[in-house]
C-alpha positions as CSV (number, residue, x, y, z in Angstrom):
1,M,-12.8,7.5,0.7
2,V,-9.8,5.6,2.0
3,K,-6.7,5.8,-0.2
4,I,-4.1,3.1,-0.3
5,E,-0.8,3.9,-1.9
6,I,1.7,1.2,-3.0
7,L,5.1,2.9,-3.0
8,G,7.7,1.3,-5.1
9,M,9.4,1.2,-8.5
10,G,7.5,-1.7,-10.0
11,C,9.6,-4.6,-8.7
12,P,8.1,-8.0,-8.2
13,K,7.7,-7.3,-4.4
14,C,5.9,-4.1,-5.2
15,K,3.5,-5.9,-7.6
16,K,2.8,-8.5,-5.0
17,L,2.0,-5.9,-2.4
18,Y,-0.4,-4.2,-4.9
19,E,-2.1,-7.6,-5.4
20,N,-2.4,-8.1,-1.7
21,A,-4.0,-4.6,-1.3
22,Q,-6.4,-5.4,-4.1
23,A,-7.4,-8.7,-2.5
24,A,-7.9,-7.0,0.9
25,V,-10.2,-4.4,-0.6
26,K,-12.1,-7.0,-2.5
27,E,-12.7,-9.1,0.6
28,L,-13.8,-6.0,2.6
29,N,-16.2,-4.9,-0.2
30,V,-15.7,-1.2,0.6
31,Q,-14.9,1.9,-1.4
32,V,-11.2,2.2,-1.3
33,E,-8.8,3.7,-3.9
34,V,-5.7,1.7,-4.5
35,V,-2.9,3.5,-6.5
36,K,0.7,2.7,-7.4
37,V,3.2,5.4,-6.7
38,E,6.4,4.8,-8.8
39,D,7.7,8.4,-8.8
40,I,11.0,8.3,-6.8
41,Q,10.5,11.9,-5.6
42,K,7.1,11.1,-4.2
43,I,8.4,8.0,-2.5
44,M,11.3,10.0,-1.0
45,D,8.7,12.7,0.2
46,Y,7.5,10.0,2.6
47,G,11.0,9.7,4.0
48,L,11.3,6.1,2.7
49,M,14.7,4.6,1.8
50,I,13.3,1.1,1.2
51,T,10.4,-0.3,-0.8
52,P,7.9,-1.8,-1.2
53,A,5.9,0.3,1.2
54,I,2.2,0.9,1.8
55,A,0.6,4.1,3.0
56,I,-3.1,4.4,4.0
57,D,-4.5,8.0,3.9
58,G,-0.9,9.3,3.8
59,E,0.4,7.3,6.8
60,V,3.1,4.7,6.0
61,K,2.0,1.4,7.6
62,A,4.8,-0.9,6.4
63,A,8.1,-0.6,4.5
64,G,10.5,-3.2,3.2
65,R,8.1,-6.1,3.5
66,I,4.9,-7.4,2.0
67,P,2.0,-7.3,4.4
68,A,-0.6,-10.1,4.0
69,P,-4.1,-9.1,2.9
70,D,-5.4,-9.8,6.4
71,E,-3.0,-7.2,7.9
72,I,-4.1,-4.7,5.2
73,K,-7.7,-5.4,6.0
74,K,-7.2,-4.5,9.6
75,W,-5.6,-1.2,8.7
76,V,-8.4,-0.3,6.3
77,S,-11.1,-1.4,8.8
78,A,-9.6,0.9,11.4
79,K,-10.2,3.9,9.2
């Protein structure tokens, strides 16, 4: 199963990215786990200095911006 991690401390941008990821998964109608990662140590383990960020199966796809659902769908579909 594909795992999407939303990396951030719960700011409004992080919440929007989580919503976009949920919308992308719903539109694709596939089995995907979407989780929020708010633990600063786990975020730093990815080498990130800016949030929000999105990782798919452990690979950071974007940081410091909010990708649209269509962009997230492309990443998930490529898995």
